C-alpha positions in Angstrom: -0.3 0.5 0.4 1.6 3.0 -0.5 1.3 7.2 0.2 1.1 7.9 -3.2 -1.3 10.8 -3.3 -4.9 9.7 -5.0 -8.0 11.0 -5.7 -11.7 9.7 -4.1 -14.5 11.2 -2.6 -12.8 12.5 0.3 -10.0 14.5 -2.6 -6.5 14.6 -2.7 -4.8 11.9 -0.5 -2.6 9.1 0.1 -3.7 6.1 -1.0 -2.9 5.0 2.4 -5.3 7.2 4.4 -7.9 6.2 1.8 -7.8 2.7 2.5 -8.2 3.2 6.1 -11.0 5.6 5.6 -13.1 2.7 4.1 -12.2 0.1 7.0 -13.0 2.4 9.7 -15.8 3.1 8.3 -16.9 -0.2 8.0 -16.4 -0.6 11.4 -18.5 1.6 12.2 -21.4 -0.5 10.3 -20.5 -3.8 11.6 -20.5 -2.3 15.1 -23.8 -0.8 14.3 -25.0 -3.8 12.7 -23.8 -5.7 16.3 -25.4 -3.7 18.3 -22.2 -1.9 19.5 -23.4 1.5 19.3 -24.6 3.8 21.3 -26.8 6.3 19.9 -24.5 9.2 18.3 -21.8 7.8 21.2 -18.5 6.2 21.7 -15.9 6.2 18.7 -13.9 3.8 16.6 -10.8 5.7 16.0 -6.7 4.8 13.5 -4.0 6.2 12.5 -3.3 8.3 9.7 -0.7 6.3 8.2 2.3 8.2 8.0 1.2 11.1 9.5 2.5 11.5 12.9 0.0 11.9 16.0 -3.3 13.2 13.1 -5.8 9.8 13.3 -9.6 9.5 12.0 -12.8 9.6 14.1 -16.3 9.5 13.4 -18.4 12.5 13.1 -19.7 14.3 16.0 -23.6 13.5 15.6 -23.9 11.2 13.0 -25.6 7.1 13.9 -22.4 4.4 12.8 -24.8 3.6 9.9 -24.2 7.1 8.4 -20.7 7.1 8.7 -18.6 7.0 5.8 -15.1 7.4 3.9 -15.2 10.7 3.2 -17.0 12.1 5.9 -14.4 10.8 9.4 -13.2 13.6 10.3 -9.4 14.5 10.3 -7.5 15.2 13.7 -5.3 15.4 15.8 -3.7 14.7 19.3 -4.8 18.5 20.3 -8.5 18.1 18.9 -7.7 20.0 15.8 -9.5 19.4 13.2 -6.9 19.0 10.2 -8.7 18.1 6.5 -11.9 21.9 6.8 -14.6 19.0 7.6 -18.1 20.9 8.9 -18.9 18.3 11.2 -17.8 18.6 15.2 -15.8 15.3 16.5 -17.5 14.4 20.5 -15.1 15.9 23.5 -14.9 12.9 26.1 -14.1 10.8 22.7 -11.4 12.7 21.7 -9.5 12.3 25.3 -10.0 8.5 25.2 -8.5 8.0 21.9 -6.0 10.4 22.4 -4.6 9.1 25.0 -4.1 5.5 23.6 -2.9 6.9 20.6 0.0 9.6 21.9 0.8 6.6 24.7 0.9 3.3 22.0 2.9 4.2 19.1 1.6 0.4 18.1 -1.6 1.7 19.1 -3.3 2.4 15.5 -6.3 1.3 15.8 -8.3 2.9 18.9 -12.2 0.5 19.9 -14.9 1.4 22.3 -17.6 0.3 23.3 -20.7 1.0 26.1 -22.4 -2.1 25.6 -25.0 -3.4 28.4 -22.7 -6.4 29.0 -19.1 -5.2 29.0 -20.9 -2.0 31.8 -22.5 -5.0 33.6 -18.9 -6.1 34.5 -17.3 -2.9 34.5 -19.5 -2.0 37.5 -18.3 -5.9 38.9 -15.7 -5.1 41.5 -13.4 -8.2 40.6 -13.6 -7.3 36.6 -13.5 -9.7 34.0 -13.6 -13.2 35.8 -11.2 -16.3 34.0 -15.1 -18.5 33.3 -15.6 -18.5 29.7 -13.2 -19.9 26.5 -12.0 -15.8 25.6 -11.4 -14.6 29.0 -9.1 -17.4 29.4 -7.6 -15.4 26.6 -6.8 -12.0 28.9 -5.6 -14.1 32.1 -2.7 -11.4 32.9 -3.1 -9.8 29.9 -6.1 -6.9 30.7 -6.0 -4.0 31.9 -8.0 -1.6 34.2 -9.2 2.2 34.8 -10.7 3.9 37.9 -13.6 6.1 36.7 -13.2 9.8 37.2 -16.4 11.4 35.3 -17.1 11.7 31.8 -13.9 12.3 30.3 -13.5 15.4 29.4 -10.5 16.1 31.1 -7.3 16.1 29.1 -5.3 15.8 31.5 -6.6 11.9 32.3 -5.5 10.7 28.8 -1.9 10.1 30.6 -3.8 8.1 33.3 -5.4 6.6 31.0 -2.2 5.8 28.8 -1.3 4.8 32.2 -3.4 2.3 33.1 -4.0 0.6 29.8 0.0 0.4 29.9 0.9 -3.0 26.8 -2.4 -4.9 27.2 -4.6 -4.0 24.3 -7.9 -4.5 26.5 -8.7 -2.4 28.6 -12.0 -2.2 30.9 -12.4 1.0 32.1 -14.3 0.6 35.6 -18.1 1.6 36.1 -18.4 3.0 32.2 -17.5 0.2 29.5 -14.5 -2.2 27.1 -11.4 -0.5 25.2 -9.7 -2.9 22.3 -6.4 -1.3 20.8 -4.0 -3.0 18.3 -1.8 -2.4 15.1 -4.3 -3.7 12.5 -8.2 -3.0 12.2 -7.9 -6.7 12.1 -6.1 -7.2 15.6 -8.1 -4.3 17.5 -11.7 -6.2 16.5 -10.7 -9.1 17.1 -10.0 -8.3 20.7 -13.3 -6.7 21.2 -14.8 -9.4 19.4 -13.7 -11.5 22.3 -13.3 -9.0 25.0 -17.3 -8.3 24.9 -18.0 -12.1 24.1 -15.9 -12.5 27.5 -18.5 -10.4 29.0 -21.6 -11.6 27.6 -21.5 -15.0 29.1 -20.7 -14.2 32.4 -23.6 -11.8 32.9 -25.4 -14.7 31.9 -23.1 -17.4 34.0 -23.7 -15.2 36.6 -27.2 -14.7 36.1 -28.1 -18.7 36.1 -27.7 -19.1 39.7 -25.1 -22.1 39.5 -21.7 -22.2 41.2 -19.5 -21.0 39.0 -16.1 -23.4 37.7 -12.9 -21.9 37.6 -10.6 -23.6 36.1 -7.0 -24.1 37.7 -5.2 -20.8 36.9 -2.4 -22.8 34.9 -5.0 -23.7 33.1 -6.1 -20.0 32.1 -2.9 -18.7 31.6 -1.4 -21.6 29.4 -4.5 -20.4 27.5 -3.4 -17.4 27.1 -0.1 -17.4 26.0 -1.5 -20.0 23.3 -4.2 -17.0 22.0 -1.1 -14.0 23.2 1.0 -16.1 20.7 -1.7 -16.5 17.2 -2.8 -12.8 18.1 0.9 -11.1 17.9 1.1 -13.4 14.3 -2.3 -11.8 13.1 -3.2 -14.5 10.7 -6.0 -15.5 12.1 -7.5 -11.6 12.7 -6.2 -10.9 8.9 -8.7 -13.5 7.9 -11.7 -12.9 10.6 -11.7 -9.1 9.3 -11.2 -9.3 5.5 -14.6 -11.9 6.1 -16.3 -8.7 8.4 -15.5 -6.5 5.3 -17.0 -9.1 3.5 -20.3 -9.7 5.5 -20.3 -5.6 5.6 -20.1 -4.9 1.4 -22.9 -7.7 1.2 -25.5 -5.9 3.8 -24.6 -2.2 5.2 -22.9 -1.0 0.8 -21.8 2.7 0.8 -19.4 3.4 3.6 -16.6 2.7 0.8 -17.9 6.6 -0.6 
C-alpha cells in the first residue's frame, strides 16, 4: 500500500489513508449491525498512515450507519480538525482515543464501546472472571482504569494511557470496554473476544449456579496460546476479511 497521493471522493490524499478510511467506515457499519453502538456516542479511531499524531474518528452527531470513508474527521492529538470537515468531534471521544494513540505508537486502531454486558462487568469489583473460553485469553493481559467522571479532562489522558500499559484490552470501570491493535483486524478481534467474555459472564452469573474456575495454570496456558496467535495476526486478518465482505453485502455505501 503506497503513500502516493490519490484522488478520492474525500479529495486528494494518500492511497494508504483512503484505504484506512474505508476500513474504519466498515468497522462503524459492523458495530452498528452488532448492536455495539451507543446512538451517536462512542468511537472507533485509526491513526493516519504516514502522518505523526493524526487520527481519524467519526463525526459527532451521525449514527454509525451514516459513517462513510469521506465523512470521517481527521484530527491531531490536540483535537484540532485538520481536513476542513464541517462536522464536530465529541470531546469525550477525543480524550479517550487521543490518550491511547498518544501513549502507544503501536496502537493504530482504537475501539471503545458501552455495551450492556461490557458496562455490567465494568461495574463488578472483580472485573473479568476467568470462567469462559474467551475470558482465558486475557488472564494476566487485561488492564483497568478507574472511573473519573465523563472523560472531558485532558489531564486524564496521561492516566488513561498509563492504565492501559502494554495490554491491548482494558475495562474502564463503571464505564465500558476498550481495545486497540496494530491493525483493524487485531483491534476488532480483541473487542469481539472481550465482548463475548462479558456476555458469557453476565449470563453465567444470572443462571444462579456455582461458577467453575479452571486451574490458574490452565487459564494462563490458554492466554499464552491466544497471545501467540494474536501476535502472528493471520487469523485476525482472515476474520476481518470476512467481516469486510459481510458489510459490503448488507451495508454497502461505506466506501463512499
